[in-house]
C-alpha positions as CSV (number, residue, x, y, z in Angstrom):
1,L,-53.7,-58.6,-26.7
2,Q,-51.4,-58.4,-23.6
3,G,-54.4,-57.1,-21.5
4,L,-56.6,-60.0,-22.7
5,V,-54.1,-62.6,-21.8
6,E,-53.2,-61.1,-18.5
7,N,-56.8,-60.1,-17.6
8,G,-55.8,-56.4,-17.7
9,L,-52.7,-54.6,-17.5
10,K,-50.5,-53.4,-14.7
11,Q,-51.0,-49.6,-13.9
12,K,-47.4,-48.9,-15.2
13,S,-48.1,-50.6,-18.5
14,L,-51.4,-49.2,-18.9
15,D,-50.1,-45.6,-18.5
16,Y,-47.4,-46.5,-20.8
17,F,-49.7,-47.6,-23.5
18,R,-52.0,-44.5,-23.0
19,R,-49.0,-42.1,-23.2
20,E,-47.6,-43.8,-26.3
21,I,-50.8,-43.8,-28.2
22,L,-51.7,-40.3,-27.4
23,Q,-48.2,-39.0,-28.2
24,T,-47.9,-40.9,-31.3
25,Y,-51.5,-40.5,-32.8
26,G,-52.7,-37.5,-30.9
27,F,-55.4,-36.4,-28.5
28,K,-58.1,-37.0,-31.2
29,H,-57.7,-40.9,-30.1
30,M,-58.8,-40.1,-26.5
31,M,-62.2,-41.3,-27.3
32,T,-60.7,-44.5,-28.7
33,L,-59.0,-45.1,-25.5
34,L,-62.2,-44.4,-23.5
35,N,-64.1,-46.8,-25.8
36,L,-61.5,-49.5,-25.3
37,E,-61.8,-49.1,-21.6
38,K,-65.8,-49.4,-21.8
39,L,-65.4,-52.6,-23.8
40,G,-63.0,-54.0,-21.2
41,L,-60.2,-54.3,-23.6
42,L,-58.1,-51.7,-22.0
43,K,-58.2,-52.1,-18.2
44,R,-56.2,-52.3,-15.0
45,S,-55.6,-55.6,-13.8
46,E,-57.2,-56.2,-10.4
47,T,-56.0,-59.8,-9.9
48,K,-52.7,-61.8,-10.3
49,S,-52.0,-63.1,-13.7
50,Q,-53.6,-66.7,-14.5
51,W,-50.7,-67.5,-16.9
52,Q,-48.6,-69.5,-14.5
53,T,-51.6,-71.6,-13.7
54,L,-52.8,-72.0,-17.3
55,M,-49.3,-72.9,-18.1
56,K,-49.0,-75.7,-15.5
57,V,-52.6,-77.1,-16.1
58,L,-52.1,-77.4,-19.9
59,K,-48.3,-78.2,-19.7
60,L,-47.7,-75.4,-22.4
61,I,-43.8,-75.7,-21.8
62,F,-42.2,-79.0,-22.7
63,E,-38.5,-79.4,-21.9
64,D,-37.4,-82.5,-23.8
65,V,-38.0,-81.3,-27.3
66,N,-36.7,-83.4,-30.0
67,N,-37.0,-81.8,-33.6
68,E,-35.7,-84.6,-35.5
69,E,-38.3,-87.0,-34.3
70,P,-40.9,-85.0,-32.5
71,N,-42.7,-86.6,-29.6
72,D,-44.9,-83.6,-28.6
73,P,-46.7,-80.8,-30.6
74,S,-44.6,-78.3,-28.8
75,Y,-41.7,-79.0,-31.3
76,V,-43.1,-76.3,-33.5
77,Y,-42.1,-73.6,-31.1
78,S,-39.0,-75.3,-29.7
79,G,-40.7,-76.3,-26.4
80,Y,-43.8,-74.2,-26.3
81,A,-47.1,-75.7,-27.2
82,P,-49.8,-73.0,-28.1
83,I,-53.0,-73.1,-25.9
84,S,-55.2,-73.9,-28.9
85,V,-53.2,-77.0,-29.7
86,R,-53.1,-78.1,-26.1
87,L,-56.9,-77.9,-25.9
88,V,-57.3,-79.9,-29.0
89,E,-54.9,-82.5,-27.7
90,N,-56.7,-82.8,-24.4
91,V,-60.1,-83.5,-26.2
92,F,-58.4,-86.2,-28.4
93,K,-56.7,-87.8,-25.1
94,R,-59.8,-87.6,-22.8
95,N,-62.5,-87.7,-25.6
96,N,-64.3,-84.7,-24.2
97,W,-64.1,-81.1,-23.0
98,R,-65.2,-81.6,-19.3
99,N,-61.8,-83.1,-18.3
100,I,-60.1,-79.7,-19.0
101,G,-62.9,-77.5,-17.3
102,E,-60.3,-76.0,-14.9
103,A,-58.3,-74.7,-17.9
104,L,-61.1,-73.6,-19.6
105,K,-62.3,-71.5,-16.5
106,I,-59.2,-69.5,-16.6
107,L,-59.5,-68.6,-20.3
108,P,-61.8,-65.6,-20.9
109,G,-65.2,-66.0,-22.5
110,P,-68.2,-68.3,-22.1
111,T,-67.9,-72.1,-22.3
112,F,-70.5,-74.5,-23.8
113,F,-70.3,-78.2,-23.8
114,N,-72.4,-80.3,-26.4
115,D,-71.4,-84.0,-25.9
116,K,-74.6,-85.5,-27.4
117,A,-74.2,-88.0,-30.2
118,S,-76.7,-88.5,-33.0
119,P,-79.0,-91.5,-32.3
120,E,-78.0,-93.0,-35.6
121,L,-74.2,-93.1,-34.5
122,E,-74.8,-94.4,-30.8
123,H,-74.1,-98.0,-31.9
124,T,-71.1,-97.4,-34.2
125,K,-67.7,-96.4,-33.2
126,P,-66.9,-93.3,-35.5
127,K,-63.5,-92.2,-36.4
128,Q,-62.3,-89.4,-34.0
129,V,-62.6,-86.2,-35.8
130,A,-62.2,-82.7,-34.5
131,L,-63.1,-79.4,-36.3
132,V,-60.9,-76.7,-35.1
133,Y,-62.2,-73.2,-36.1
134,F,-60.1,-70.1,-35.3
135,L,-61.4,-66.6,-35.4
136,G,-58.9,-64.1,-36.5
137,G,-56.1,-66.3,-37.8
138,I,-53.6,-69.2,-37.2
139,T,-50.0,-69.3,-37.6
140,Y,-48.2,-72.0,-39.8
141,A,-46.5,-73.4,-36.7
142,E,-50.0,-74.0,-35.1
143,I,-51.2,-75.7,-38.3
144,S,-48.2,-77.9,-38.1
145,A,-48.8,-78.8,-34.7
146,I,-52.5,-79.7,-35.3
147,R,-51.3,-81.9,-38.1
148,Y,-48.9,-83.6,-35.7
149,L,-52.0,-84.2,-33.4
150,A,-53.9,-85.6,-36.4
151,K,-51.1,-88.1,-37.1
152,A,-50.6,-89.0,-33.4
153,Y,-54.3,-89.7,-32.7
């Protein structure tokens, strides 16, 4: 997970993880490590981390948190807003994905935009609805933050 977030691991961390896995689970997992490297899940970082840029673009840290009367979805983590929540919030605020394109370029994986509305709905003003789908799971705090957004927008 750290390697995906940081676009690879520093050489020191990579060596540490390799050594710990081999010492803990044995050399029979050498092929597992090689397969992870082939898939790009375990690799040395070639570039500087994009975390600082992503943190600024999406405003992941919010200093003025009010837990009694929340005014930002970051209250769920006492000042940190998950990336998933900030992406949903930006779609609600700006009504499309294109305005946060720079942040999406930093995140790994392909990006696809489908902004076309059905012809029957072009003349009506539909209620703003977002379907958020998570692969792998979601925390209760993230659910709470998305519920906050649903009430706010």
